[in-house]
VEXTOR-509833 format. One record per residue: x, y negated, z of N, C-alpha, C in turn; residue in three letters; residue number from 0; chain. Coordinates in Angstrom, 1 decimal. Each point is the difference from the previous one (the first is absolute). Layout:
BEGIN
TORKOL     n_px     n_py     n_pz    ca_px    ca_py    ca_pz     c_px     c_py     c_pz    aa     i   ch
TORKOL        X        Y        Z        X        Y        Z        X        Y        Z   ALA   NUM    A
...
! end
This chain:
BEGIN
TORKOL     n_px     n_py     n_pz    ca_px    ca_py    ca_pz     c_px     c_py     c_pz    aa     i   ch
TORKOL      0.8      1.2      0.0     -0.8     -1.2      0.0      0.9     -1.2      0.0   MET     0    A
TORKOL     -0.4     -1.1     -0.8      0.8     -1.2     -0.1     -0.1     -0.8      1.2   MET     1    A
TORKOL      1.2     -0.5      0.5      0.0     -0.9      1.2     -0.6     -1.4     -0.3   LYS     2    A
TORKOL     -0.6     -0.6      1.0     -0.7     -1.3     -0.3      0.9     -1.1     -0.6   PRO     3    A
TORKOL      1.3     -0.1      0.4      0.9     -1.0     -0.6      0.3      0.3     -1.4   VAL     4    A
TORKOL      0.2      1.3     -0.3      0.3      0.4     -1.4     -1.3     -0.3     -0.9   ALA     5    A
TORKOL     -1.1      0.3      0.6     -1.3     -0.3     -0.8     -0.1     -1.4     -0.3   LEU     6    A
TORKOL      0.3     -0.9      1.0     -0.1     -1.5     -0.3      1.0     -0.4     -1.1   VAL     7    A
TORKOL      1.2      0.6      0.1      1.0     -0.4     -1.0     -0.4      0.4     -1.4   LEU     8    A
TORKOL     -0.6      1.2     -0.1     -0.5      0.5     -1.3     -1.1     -0.9     -0.5   VAL     9    A
TORKOL     -0.9     -0.4      0.9     -1.1     -0.8     -0.4      0.5     -1.3     -0.5   THR    10    A
TORKOL      0.9     -0.7      0.7      0.6     -1.2     -0.4      0.7      0.1     -1.4   VAL    11    A
TORKOL      0.7      1.1     -0.2      0.7      0.2     -1.2     -1.0      0.1     -1.2   ALA    12    A
TORKOL     -1.1      0.7      0.3     -1.0      0.2     -1.1     -0.6     -1.4     -0.4   LEU    13    A
TORKOL     -0.3     -0.8      1.0     -0.6     -1.3     -0.2      1.0     -0.9     -0.8   VAL    14    A
TORKOL      1.2      0.0      0.4      1.0     -0.8     -0.7      0.2      0.4     -1.4   VAL    15    A
TORKOL      0.0      1.4     -0.2      0.1      0.5     -1.4     -1.1     -0.4     -0.8   THR    16    A
TORKOL     -1.2      0.1      0.6     -1.2     -0.4     -0.8      0.0     -1.4     -0.4   SER    17    A
TORKOL      0.4     -0.9      0.9      0.0     -1.4     -0.3      1.1     -0.3     -1.1   LEU    18    A
TORKOL      1.1      0.6      0.1      1.1     -0.3     -1.0     -0.5      0.6     -1.3   CYS    19    A
TORKOL     -0.6      1.1      0.0     -0.5      0.6     -1.3     -1.0     -0.8     -0.7   GLY    20    A
TORKOL     -0.8     -0.8      0.7     -1.1     -0.8     -0.6      0.5     -1.4     -0.4   SER    21    A
TORKOL      1.1     -0.4      0.6      0.5     -1.4     -0.3      0.6     -0.1     -1.4   ALA    22    A
TORKOL     -0.4     -1.1     -0.6      0.5     -0.3     -1.4      1.0     -1.2      0.1   ILE    23    A
TORKOL     -0.4     -1.0      0.8      0.8     -1.2      0.0      1.4      0.2      0.5   ALA    24    A
TORKOL      0.9     -0.7     -0.7      1.4      0.1      0.5      0.2     -0.4      1.4   GLN    25    A
TORKOL     -0.7     -1.1      0.4      0.2     -0.5      1.4     -0.8      0.8      1.0   ASN    26    A
TORKOL     -0.6      1.1     -0.4     -0.6      0.9      1.0      1.0      0.7      0.9   ALA    27    A
TORKOL      1.3      0.1     -0.5      1.1      0.5      0.7      1.1     -0.9     -0.1   ASP    28    A
TORKOL      0.2     -1.0      1.0      1.1     -1.0     -0.1      1.4      0.6     -0.2   PRO    29    A
TORKOL      0.3      1.1      0.7      1.3      0.6     -0.2      0.3      0.5     -1.4   LEU    30    A
TORKOL     -1.1      0.7     -0.5      0.1      0.4     -1.4      0.1     -1.1     -1.0   LEU    31    A
TORKOL     -0.7     -1.1      0.3      0.0     -1.2     -0.9      1.3     -0.6      0.0   ALA    32    A
TORKOL      0.7     -0.1      1.2      1.3     -0.6      0.0      1.0      0.8     -0.8   ALA    33    A
TORKOL     -0.1      1.4      0.0      0.9      0.8     -0.7     -0.3      0.0     -1.5   LYS    34    A
TORKOL     -1.2     -0.1     -0.3     -0.4      0.1     -1.4     -0.8     -1.2     -0.5   LYS    35    A
TORKOL      0.8     -1.1     -0.1     -0.6     -1.3     -0.4      0.2     -0.1     -1.5   GLY    36    A
TORKOL     -0.1     -1.3     -0.5      0.1     -0.3     -1.4      1.3      0.5     -0.7   ARG    37    A
TORKOL      1.1     -0.1      0.7      1.3      0.4     -0.6      0.0      1.5     -0.3   LYS    38    A
TORKOL     -0.6      0.8      0.9     -0.1      1.4     -0.2     -0.8      0.4     -1.2   TYR    39    A
TORKOL     -1.2     -0.6     -0.1     -0.9      0.4     -1.1      0.5     -0.6     -1.4   TYR    40    A
TORKOL      0.6     -1.2      0.1      0.6     -0.5     -1.3      1.1      0.8     -0.5   GLU    41    A
TORKOL      0.9      0.4      0.9      1.1      0.8     -0.4     -0.4      1.4     -0.7   SER    42    A
TORKOL     -1.1      0.5      0.5     -0.5      1.2     -0.6     -1.0     -0.2     -1.2   ARG    43    A
TORKOL     -0.2     -1.3     -0.3     -0.9     -0.4     -1.1     -1.4      0.6      0.2   LYS    44    A
TORKOL     -0.4     -0.1      1.3     -1.4      0.5      0.3     -1.0     -1.1      0.2   GLU    45    A
TORKOL      0.5     -1.2      0.3     -0.8     -1.2      0.1      0.7     -1.1     -0.7   ILE    46    A
TORKOL     -0.7     -0.9     -0.7      0.6     -1.1     -0.7     -0.6     -1.3      0.6   VAL    47    A
TORKOL      0.9     -0.9      0.3     -0.4     -1.4      0.5      0.2     -1.0     -1.1   TRP    48    A
TORKOL      1.1      0.2     -0.7      0.4     -0.9     -1.1      1.0      0.7     -0.9   GLU    49    A
TORKOL      0.4     -0.5     -1.1      0.9      0.7     -0.9      1.2     -0.9     -0.3   VAL    50    A
TORKOL      1.2      0.4      0.3      1.2     -0.7     -0.3      0.2     -0.1     -1.6   PRO    51    A
TORKOL      0.0     -1.1     -0.5      0.2     -0.2     -1.5      0.5     -1.4     -0.3   THR    52    A
TORKOL      0.7     -0.1     -1.1      0.5     -1.3     -0.5     -1.0     -0.6     -0.9   LYS    53    A
TORKOL     -1.0      0.8     -0.4     -1.0     -0.5     -0.9     -0.9     -1.0      0.8   ASP    54    A
TORKOL     -0.4     -1.1     -0.7     -0.9     -1.0      0.7     -1.4      0.5     -0.2   LYS    55    A
TORKOL     -0.4      1.0      0.9     -1.3      0.5     -0.1     -0.6      0.1      1.4   VAL    56    A
TORKOL     -1.3     -0.1      0.1     -0.7      0.1      1.3     -1.3      0.8     -0.3   ILE    57    A
TORKOL     -0.4      0.8      1.1     -1.2      0.8     -0.1     -1.0     -0.6      0.9   ALA    58    A
TORKOL     -1.1     -0.5     -0.6     -1.1     -0.5      0.8     -1.0      1.2      0.3   LEU    59    A
TORKOL     -0.4      0.2      1.2     -0.9      1.1      0.4     -1.2     -0.6      0.7   THR    60    A
TORKOL     -1.1      0.7     -0.2     -1.3     -0.4      0.6     -0.6      1.2      0.7   PHE    61    A
TORKOL     -0.4     -0.2      1.2     -0.6      1.1      0.8     -1.5     -0.2      0.3   ASP    62    A
TORKOL     -0.6      1.2      0.3     -1.4      0.0      0.5     -1.1     -0.2     -1.0   ASP    63    A
TORKOL      0.3     -0.2     -1.2     -1.0     -0.2     -1.0     -0.5      1.3     -0.6   GLY    64    A
TORKOL     -0.8     -0.1     -1.1     -0.3     -1.2     -0.7     -1.1     -0.8      0.6   PRO    65    A
TORKOL      0.0     -1.3     -0.2     -1.0     -0.9      0.4     -0.8     -0.5     -1.2   ASP    66    A
TORKOL     -1.3      0.0      0.0     -0.7     -0.3     -1.2      0.1     -1.5     -0.4   PRO    67    A
TORKOL      0.4     -0.8      0.9      0.1     -1.5     -0.2      1.4     -0.4     -0.3   HIS    68    A
TORKOL      0.9      0.4      0.9      1.4     -0.5     -0.1      0.9      0.8     -0.9   TYR    69    A
TORKOL     -0.1      1.3     -0.1      0.9      0.8     -0.8      0.0     -0.4     -1.5   THR    70    A
TORKOL     -1.2     -0.2     -0.6      0.0     -0.5     -1.4      0.6     -1.4     -0.1   PRO    71    A
TORKOL     -0.1     -0.8      1.0      0.6     -1.4     -0.1      1.6      0.2      0.0   GLN    72    A
TORKOL      0.4      0.9      0.8      1.5      0.2      0.1      0.5      0.6     -1.3   LEU    73    A
TORKOL     -0.8      0.9     -0.6      0.4      0.7     -1.2      0.1     -1.1     -1.2   ALA    74    A
TORKOL     -0.9     -0.9      0.0      0.0     -1.1     -1.0      1.2     -0.9      0.1   ALA    75    A
TORKOL      0.4     -0.3      1.3      1.2     -0.8      0.2      1.2      0.7     -0.4   LEU    76    A
TORKOL      0.1      1.3      0.3      1.2      0.8     -0.3      0.2      0.0     -1.5   LEU    77    A
TORKOL     -1.1      0.2     -0.7      0.0      0.1     -1.5      0.6     -1.3     -0.6   LYS    78    A
TORKOL     -0.2     -1.1      0.6      0.5     -1.3     -0.6      1.5      0.0     -0.1   GLN    79    A
TORKOL      0.6      0.7      0.9      1.5      0.1      0.1      0.6      1.3     -0.4   TYR    80    A
TORKOL     -0.8      0.8     -0.7      0.4      1.4     -0.4      0.6      0.7      1.2   ASN    81    A
TORKOL     -0.6     -0.2      1.2      0.5      0.6      1.2     -0.7      1.3      0.3   ALA    82    A
TORKOL      0.7      1.0      0.4     -0.5      1.3      0.3      0.2      0.2      1.6   LYS    83    A
TORKOL     -1.1      0.5      0.6      0.1      0.1      1.5     -0.4      1.5      0.3   ALA    84    A
TORKOL      0.1      0.3      1.3     -0.4      1.3      0.5     -1.1     -0.3      1.1   THR    85    A
TORKOL     -1.2      0.7     -0.3     -1.1     -0.1      0.9     -0.2      1.3      0.8   PHE    86    A
TORKOL      0.3     -0.1      1.3     -0.2      1.1      0.9     -1.5      0.0      0.4   PHE    87    A
TORKOL     -0.8      0.9     -0.6     -1.4     -0.1      0.2     -0.5      1.1      1.0   VAL    88    A
TORKOL     -1.2     -0.3      0.5     -0.7      0.9      1.0     -1.0      0.8     -0.8   VAL    89    A
TORKOL      0.1      1.3      0.1     -0.8      0.8     -0.8     -1.5     -0.2      0.1   GLY    90    A
TORKOL     -0.5     -0.3      1.2     -1.5     -0.3      0.1     -0.4     -1.2     -0.7   SER    91    A
TORKOL      0.9     -1.0     -0.1     -0.3     -1.2     -0.8      0.1      0.2     -1.5   ARG    92    A
TORKOL      0.9      0.9     -0.3      0.1      0.4     -1.5     -1.3      0.6     -0.4   VAL    93    A
TORKOL     -0.6      0.8      0.8     -1.3      0.6     -0.3     -1.1     -1.1     -0.2   LYS    94    A
TORKOL      0.1     -1.0      0.8     -1.0     -1.1     -0.1      0.2     -0.9     -1.3   LYS    95    A
TORKOL      1.3     -0.2     -0.3      0.3     -0.9     -1.1      1.0      0.6     -1.0   PHE    96    A
TORKOL     -0.4      1.1     -0.6      0.9      0.7     -0.9      0.4     -0.8     -1.2   PRO    97    A
TORKOL     -0.9     -0.8     -0.6      0.3     -0.8     -1.2      1.2     -0.9      0.2   ASN    98    A
TORKOL      0.1     -0.6      1.3      1.1     -0.9      0.3      1.3      0.7     -0.1   ILE    99    A
TORKOL      0.1      1.2      0.6      1.2      0.7      0.1      0.4      0.6     -1.4   VAL   100    A
TORKOL     -1.0      0.4     -0.7      0.2      0.4     -1.4      0.6     -1.1     -0.9   ARG   101    A
TORKOL     -0.5     -1.2      0.2      0.5     -1.2     -0.7      1.4     -0.3      0.4   ALA   102    A
TORKOL      0.3      0.1      1.3      1.4     -0.3      0.4      1.0      1.0     -0.6   LEU   103    A
TORKOL     -0.4      1.3      0.0      0.9      1.0     -0.6      0.1     -0.2     -1.5   SER   104    A
TORKOL     -1.0     -0.4     -0.7      0.0     -0.3     -1.4      0.9     -1.1     -0.3   LYS   105    A
TORKOL      0.1     -1.0      0.9      0.8     -1.2     -0.2      1.5      0.2      0.3   ASP   106    A
TORKOL      0.3      1.3      0.4      1.4      0.3      0.3      0.5     -0.2      1.4   GLY   107    A
TORKOL     -1.0     -0.2      0.9      0.3     -0.1      1.4      0.1      1.4      0.6   HIS   108    A
TORKOL      0.8      0.1      1.1      0.1      1.3      0.6     -1.0      0.2      1.1   GLU   109    A
TORKOL     -0.6      1.2      0.1     -0.9      0.3      1.1      0.6      0.9      1.0   ILE   110    A
TORKOL      0.2     -0.5      1.2      0.6      0.9      1.0     -1.1      0.4      1.0   GLY   111    A
TORKOL      0.4      1.0      0.8     -0.9      0.6      1.0      0.1     -0.7      1.4   ASN   112    A
TORKOL     -1.2     -0.4      0.5      0.0     -0.7      1.4     -1.0      0.8      0.9   HIS   113    A
TORKOL     -0.1      1.3     -0.2     -0.9      0.9      0.6     -1.5     -0.2     -0.5   THR   114    A
TORKOL     -0.8      0.9      0.4     -1.4      0.0     -0.4     -0.9     -0.9      0.8   GLN   115    A
TORKOL      0.3     -0.1      1.3     -0.8     -0.8      0.9      0.7     -1.0      0.9   ASN   116    A
TORKOL      1.3     -0.2     -0.3      0.8     -1.0      0.8     -0.1      0.3      1.5   HIS   117    A
TORKOL      0.3      1.2      0.5      0.0      0.3      1.4      1.1     -0.6      0.8   PRO   118    A
TORKOL     -0.1      0.0      1.3      1.1     -0.4      0.9      0.9      1.3      0.1   ASP   119    A
TORKOL      1.2     -0.1     -0.6      0.9      1.1     -0.1      0.5      0.5      1.4   LEU   120    A
TORKOL     -0.1     -0.9      1.0      0.5      0.3      1.3     -1.0      1.0      0.7   ARG   121    A
TORKOL     -1.2      0.2     -0.6     -1.0      0.8      0.7     -0.5      1.2     -0.9   ARG   122    A
TORKOL      0.8      0.4     -1.0     -0.5      1.1     -0.8      1.1      1.1      0.0   ILE   123    A
TORKOL     -0.4      1.2     -0.3      1.0      1.1     -0.1      0.6      0.0     -1.4   SER   124    A
TORKOL      1.0      0.8     -0.2      0.7      0.2     -1.3     -1.0      0.7     -0.9   SER   125    A
TORKOL     -0.8      0.9      0.4     -1.0      0.6     -0.8     -1.0     -1.0     -0.6   ILE   126    A
TORKOL     -0.5     -0.9      0.9     -0.9     -1.1     -0.4      0.7     -1.0     -1.0   LYS   127    A
TORKOL      1.3     -0.3      0.3      0.7     -0.9     -1.0      0.1      0.7     -1.3   LEU   128    A
TORKOL      0.3      1.3     -0.1      0.1      0.7     -1.3     -1.4     -0.1     -0.7   GLU   129    A
TORKOL     -1.1      0.1      0.7     -1.3     -0.1     -0.6     -0.2     -1.4     -0.6   GLU   130    A
TORKOL      0.4     -1.0      0.8     -0.2     -1.4     -0.4      0.8     -0.3     -1.3   GLU   131    A
TORKOL      1.3      0.5     -0.1      0.8     -0.2     -1.2     -0.5      0.7     -1.2   ILE   132    A
TORKOL     -0.4      1.3      0.3     -0.5      0.9     -1.1     -1.3     -0.6     -0.6   SER   133    A
TORKOL     -0.9     -0.4      0.9     -1.3     -0.5     -0.5      0.2     -1.3     -0.8   LYS   134    A
TORKOL      0.9     -0.9      0.4      0.2     -1.2     -0.7      0.7      0.3     -1.3   ALA   135    A
TORKOL      0.9      0.9     -0.1      0.6      0.4     -1.2     -1.0      0.5     -1.0   ASN   136    A
TORKOL     -0.9      0.9      0.5     -1.1      0.5     -0.9     -0.9     -1.1     -0.5   GLN   137    A
TORKOL     -0.4     -0.9      0.9     -0.9     -1.1     -0.4      0.7     -0.9     -1.1   THR   138    A
TORKOL      1.2     -0.3      0.2      0.7     -0.9     -0.9      0.2      0.8     -1.4   ILE   139    A
TORKOL      0.4      1.2      0.1      0.2      0.8     -1.2     -1.3      0.1     -0.8   ARG   140    A
TORKOL     -1.2      0.2      0.7     -1.3      0.0     -0.7     -0.3     -1.3     -0.7   THR   141    A
TORKOL      0.4     -1.1      0.5     -0.3     -1.3     -0.6      1.0     -0.4     -1.0   VAL   142    A
TORKOL      1.3      0.2      0.2      1.0     -0.5     -0.9      0.6      1.1     -0.9   THR   143    A
TORKOL     -0.1      1.3      0.4      0.6      1.0     -0.8      1.4      0.3      0.5   GLY   144    A
TORKOL      0.5     -0.8      0.9      1.4      0.2      0.5      0.0      0.2      1.5   ASN   145    A
TORKOL      0.9      0.9      0.5      0.1      0.2      1.4      1.1     -0.9      0.5   THR   146    A
TORKOL     -0.2     -0.7      1.1      1.0     -0.9      0.6      1.3      0.8      0.4   PRO   147    A
TORKOL      1.1     -0.7     -0.2      1.2      0.6      0.5      0.6     -0.8      1.2   SER   148    A
TORKOL     -0.7     -1.1      0.4      0.4     -0.8      1.1     -1.1     -0.1      1.1   LEU   149    A
TORKOL      0.5      0.0      1.2     -0.9      0.0      1.2      0.4     -1.1      1.0   PHE   150    A
TORKOL     -0.9     -0.9      0.3      0.3     -1.0      1.1     -0.9      0.3      1.2   ARG   151    A
TORKOL      0.6      0.3      1.1     -0.8      0.3      1.2     -0.6     -1.3      0.6   PRO   152    A
TORKOL     -1.3      0.1      0.3     -0.7     -1.1      0.6      0.7     -0.5      1.3   PRO   153    A
TORKOL      0.1     -1.3      0.2      0.6     -0.5      1.2      1.5      0.1      0.0   GLY   154    A
TORKOL      0.6      0.7     -1.1      1.5      0.1      0.0      0.5      1.0      0.9   GLY   155    A
TORKOL     -0.8      0.9      0.6      0.5      1.0      0.9      0.6      1.2     -0.7   TYR   156    A
TORKOL      1.1      0.4      0.5      0.7      1.2     -0.7      0.7      0.8      1.0   TYR   157    A
TORKOL      0.2      1.3     -0.3      0.7      1.0      0.8      0.5      1.1     -0.8   SER   158    A
TORKOL      0.7      0.9      0.6      0.5      1.2     -0.7     -1.1      0.8     -0.5   GLU   159    A
TORKOL     -1.1      0.1      0.8     -1.2      0.7     -0.4     -0.6     -0.6     -1.2   SER   160    A
TORKOL     -0.2     -1.3      0.0     -0.6     -0.7     -1.2      0.8      0.2     -1.2   LEU   161    A
TORKOL      1.3     -0.1      0.1      0.9      0.2     -1.2     -0.2      1.4     -0.5   VAL   162    A
TORKOL      0.0      1.0      0.9     -0.2      1.4     -0.4     -1.3      0.2     -0.8   HIS   163    A
TORKOL     -1.1     -0.6      0.5     -1.3      0.1     -0.7      0.0     -0.7     -1.3   VAL   164    A
TORKOL      0.6     -1.2     -0.1      0.1     -0.7     -1.3      0.8      0.8     -1.0   ALA   165    A
TORKOL      1.1      0.6      0.4      0.8      0.8     -0.9     -0.8      1.2     -0.5   LYS   166    A
TORKOL     -0.7      0.6      0.9     -0.9      1.1     -0.4     -1.0     -0.3     -1.1   LYS   167    A
TORKOL     -0.5     -1.3      0.1     -0.9     -0.5     -1.0      0.6     -0.6     -1.2   MET   168    A
TORKOL      1.4      0.1     -0.1      0.7     -0.6     -1.1     -0.1     -1.5      0.0   ASP   169    A
TORKOL     -0.1     -0.6      1.1     -0.1     -1.5      0.1      1.2     -0.5      0.8   ASN   170    A
TORKOL      0.7     -1.1     -0.6      1.1     -0.7      0.7     -0.6     -1.1      0.9   LEU   171    A
TORKOL      0.5     -0.1      1.2     -0.5     -1.0      0.9      0.6     -1.4     -0.3   VAL   172    A
TORKOL     -0.8     -1.0     -0.2      0.4     -1.3     -0.4     -0.4     -1.0      1.1   ILE   173    A
TORKOL      0.9     -0.7      0.5     -0.3     -1.1      1.0      0.1     -1.3     -0.7   MET   174    A
TORKOL      0.6     -1.0      0.6      0.2     -1.3     -0.6      1.2     -0.7      0.6   TRP   175    A
TORKOL      0.6     -1.0     -0.6      1.1     -0.7      0.5     -0.4     -0.7      1.3   SER   176    A
TORKOL      0.8      0.2      1.1     -0.4     -0.6      1.2     -0.1     -1.5     -0.1   TRP   177    A
TORKOL      0.7     -0.7     -0.8      0.0     -1.4     -0.2     -1.1     -0.5     -0.9   HIS   178    A
TORKOL     -0.8      1.0     -0.5     -1.1     -0.3     -1.0     -1.3      0.5      0.4   GLN   179    A
TORKOL     -0.3      0.0      1.4     -1.3      0.4      0.5     -0.8     -1.3      0.1   ASP   180    A
TORKOL     -0.9     -0.3     -0.9     -0.6     -1.3      0.0     -1.1     -0.1      1.1   THR   181    A
TORKOL     -0.4      1.1      0.5     -1.1      0.0      1.1     -1.2     -0.8     -0.5   ARG   182    A
TORKOL     -0.3      0.1     -1.3     -1.1     -0.7     -0.6     -1.3      0.4      0.6   ASP   183    A
TORKOL     -0.1      1.3      0.5     -1.2      0.5      0.6     -0.5     -0.8      1.1   TRP   184    A
TORKOL      0.9     -0.8      0.7     -0.3     -0.8      1.2     -0.4     -1.4     -0.4   SER   185    A
TORKOL     -0.1     -0.3     -1.3     -0.3     -1.3     -0.5      0.8     -1.1      0.6   ASN   186    A
TORKOL      1.3      0.1     -0.1      0.9     -1.0      0.6      0.1     -1.3     -0.7   PRO   187    A
TORKOL     -0.7     -0.1     -1.2      0.1     -1.2     -0.8      0.7      0.2     -1.3   GLY   188    A
TORKOL     -0.4     -0.5     -1.0      0.6      0.2     -1.4      1.4     -0.5      0.1   VAL   189    A
TORKOL      0.3     -1.1      0.6      1.4     -0.6      0.0      0.9      1.0      0.7   LYS   190    A
TORKOL     -0.4      0.6      1.1      0.9      0.9      0.7      0.3      1.3     -0.9   LYS   191    A
TORKOL     -1.0      0.5     -0.6      0.2      1.1     -0.9      1.0     -0.3     -1.1   ILE   192    A
TORKOL     -0.2     -1.1     -0.7      0.8     -0.4     -1.1      1.5     -0.2      0.5   VAL   193    A
TORKOL      0.1     -0.8      1.1      1.4     -0.2      0.5      0.7      1.3      0.4   ASN   194    A
TORKOL     -0.7      0.9      0.6      0.6      1.3      0.4      0.6      0.7     -1.2   LYS   195    A
TORKOL     -0.7      0.0     -1.1      0.4      0.7     -1.2      1.2     -0.7     -0.7   VAL   196    A
TORKOL     -0.2     -1.3     -0.2      0.9     -0.8     -0.8      1.3     -0.2      0.7   LEU   197    A
TORKOL      0.0     -0.2      1.3      1.2     -0.3      0.8      0.8      1.3      0.1   THR   198    A
TORKOL     -0.6      1.2      0.1      0.7      1.2      0.2      0.3      0.9     -1.2   ASN   199    A
TORKOL     -0.4     -0.5     -1.2      0.0      0.8     -1.2      1.5      0.5     -0.3   ALA   200    A
TORKOL      0.1      1.3     -0.2      1.3      0.6     -0.4     -0.3      1.1     -1.0   ARG   201    A
TORKOL      1.1      0.3     -0.8     -0.1      1.1     -0.9     -0.4      1.3      0.7   ASN   202    A
TORKOL     -1.0      0.7     -0.6     -0.3      1.3      0.5     -1.0      0.0      1.2   GLY   203    A
TORKOL     -0.6     -1.2      0.3     -1.0     -0.1      1.1     -1.2      0.8     -0.4   ASP   204    A
TORKOL     -0.7      0.5      1.1     -1.3      0.5     -0.1     -0.9     -0.9      0.9   ILE   205    A
TORKOL     -0.9     -0.8     -0.6     -0.8     -0.9      0.8     -1.3      0.5      0.3   VAL   206    A
TORKOL     -0.4     -0.2      1.3     -1.3      0.5      0.5     -1.1     -1.0      0.0   LEU   207    A
TORKOL     -1.1      0.3     -0.8     -1.2     -0.8      0.0     -1.2      0.9      0.2   PHE   208    A
TORKOL     -1.1     -0.6      0.2     -1.3      0.8      0.1     -1.0     -0.7     -0.9   HIS   209    A
TORKOL     -0.7      0.9     -0.8     -1.0     -0.6     -0.9     -1.5      0.2      0.5   ASP   210    A
TORKOL     -0.1      0.7      1.1     -1.4      0.2      0.5     -0.3     -1.2      0.9   ASN   211    A
TORKOL     -0.9     -0.9     -0.5     -0.3     -1.2      0.8      1.1     -1.0     -0.1   GLY   212    A
TORKOL      0.7     -0.1     -1.1      1.2     -0.8     -0.1     -0.1     -1.3     -0.7   GLY   213    A
TORKOL     -0.9     -0.9      0.5     -0.2     -1.3     -0.6      1.3     -0.8      0.1   ARG   214    A
TORKOL      0.7      0.0      1.2      1.2     -0.7      0.1      1.1      0.6     -0.9   GLN   215    A
TORKOL     -0.1      1.3     -0.1      1.0      0.7     -0.9     -0.1     -0.4     -1.4   THR   216    A
TORKOL     -1.2     -0.1     -0.5     -0.2     -0.5     -1.4      0.6     -1.4     -0.2   VAL   217    A
TORKOL     -0.3     -0.9      0.9      0.5     -1.4     -0.1      1.5      0.0      0.1   GLU   218    A
TORKOL      0.6      0.9      0.9      1.4      0.0      0.1      0.7      0.5     -1.3   ALA   219    A
TORKOL     -0.6      1.1     -0.6      0.6      0.6     -1.2      0.0     -1.1     -1.1   ILE   220    A
TORKOL     -1.0     -0.8      0.0      0.0     -1.1     -1.0      1.2     -0.9      0.0   LYS   221    A
TORKOL      0.6     -0.1      1.2      1.2     -0.8      0.2      1.3      0.8     -0.1   LYS   222    A
TORKOL     -0.1      1.2      0.4      1.2      0.8      0.1      0.5      0.5     -1.4   ILE   223    A
TORKOL     -1.0      0.4     -0.8      0.4      0.5     -1.3      0.8     -1.0     -0.9   LEU   224    A
TORKOL     -0.5     -1.2     -0.2      0.7     -0.9     -0.8      1.4     -0.4      0.6   PRO   225    A
TORKOL      0.0     -0.1      1.3      1.3     -0.4      0.6      1.1      1.1     -0.1   GLU   226    A
TORKOL     -0.4      1.2      0.2      1.0      1.1     -0.2      0.3      0.2     -1.4   LEU   227    A
TORKOL     -1.0     -0.2     -0.9      0.2      0.2     -1.4      1.0     -1.1     -0.5   HIS   228    A
TORKOL     -0.1     -1.2      0.5      0.9     -1.0     -0.4      1.5      0.3      0.5   GLN   229    A
TORKOL      0.1      0.7      1.1      1.3      0.3      0.5      0.6      1.3     -0.7   LYS   230    A
TORKOL     -0.8      0.5     -0.9      0.6      1.1     -0.8     -0.4      1.4      0.5   GLY   231    A
TORKOL     -0.9      0.1      0.9     -0.4      1.3      0.5     -1.0      0.7     -0.9   TYR   232    A
TORKOL      0.1      1.3     -0.1     -1.0      0.8     -0.7     -0.8      0.8      1.1   GLN   233    A
TORKOL     -1.2      0.2     -0.3     -0.9      0.7      1.0     -0.3      1.4     -0.6   PHE   234    A
TORKOL      0.5      1.0      0.8     -0.1      1.4     -0.5     -0.7      0.9      1.0   VAL   235    A
TORKOL     -0.4      1.2     -0.4     -0.6      0.9      0.9      1.1      0.6      0.9   THR   236    A
TORKOL     -0.4      0.6      1.1      0.9      0.6      0.9      0.8      1.1     -0.7   VAL   237    A
TORKOL     -0.7      0.8     -0.8      0.7      1.1     -0.7      1.0     -0.5     -0.9   SER   238    A
TORKOL     -0.3     -1.1     -0.7      1.0     -0.6     -0.9      1.2     -0.5      0.9   ASP   239    A
TORKOL     -0.3     -0.6      1.1      1.1     -0.5      0.9      0.9      1.1      0.4   LEU   240    A
TORKOL     -0.6      1.1      0.3      0.8      1.2      0.5      1.0      0.4     -1.0   LEU   241    A
TORKOL     -0.3     -0.1     -1.3      0.9      0.4     -1.1      1.2     -0.9     -0.1   LYS   242    A
TORKOL     -0.1     -1.2      0.6      1.1     -1.0     -0.1      0.9      0.0      1.2   ARG   243    A
TORKOL     -0.1      1.1      0.9      0.8      0.1      1.2      1.5      0.1     -0.5   ASN   244    A
TORKOL      0.8     -1.0      0.5      1.4      0.0     -0.4      0.9      0.2      1.2   GLN   245    A
TORKOL     -0.5      0.6      1.0      0.9      0.3      1.2      0.8      1.2     -0.2   LYS   246    A
! end
C-alpha cells in the first residue's frame, strides 16, 4: 500500500504534468522560456521575426481579418503602389467573407493561417491547437485553392509545443519585427502608427498591422505607402521576403 507522503508526491507530479502538457504559451514556463527564447528558435529556423537582407524590401502583414469594410480599402491602397502583403486570416471570418479573401489571393497577396477561431493559446491544448490550424488551412484552401504555408499565433504566444504542431501541419511560424509592432488594434492614433513604421523602417522588416476594425490602420497606410515608396522600398509577401535571406 502506498504511503501518504508518496501518494501526495505522485498527485502533485500528475497535476504539474497535466498543467505543463496543456500549456501552449511560451511564458507558461518561465525557466523554459529563458532557455528557449527568440535566439534559440531563430537559429533553428523554426520561427521568423524578420529577414536579414541587403535588399530594400519590407513585408506588410495584417492580422485578424478579413473585415468587410477595411480589408477592401487596404487592398485598393496596396494596388496603387503595386504592393503585395500577407494577410493572416481567421478561418471563421474567411467563411463569412470568402469573396474578400478570394480577391486578395487573386491580386497576388499571401494568405496566412491565424487559426480558425482566434483562441487564447495560453489556455488550449496541443490537440486543440492542431485542430485550429487544420480547420483554418482547410477553410482557406476551400476559398483560394491554396493551402497556407505560414502560421502566425494569436497574441504572439509561442512554445516548443506550438512549433512542433505548426511543423506537423507544414506551417512555418511567423512573428513580426519587435520594432515594428504598430499596436494599431489599440487605436493609438494615426500619427503614432505612421511614426512607428517610418522611424524604424529597415530592410527585411515584417510589420504588424490589423485589418479587422482597422480605421486608423487604413489612414496610416495611406501615409506609409508613399513615404516608404519614395525611400525606395518594395513591399513583398513574407514568403518572398524569406527567399531574400542573406544571412
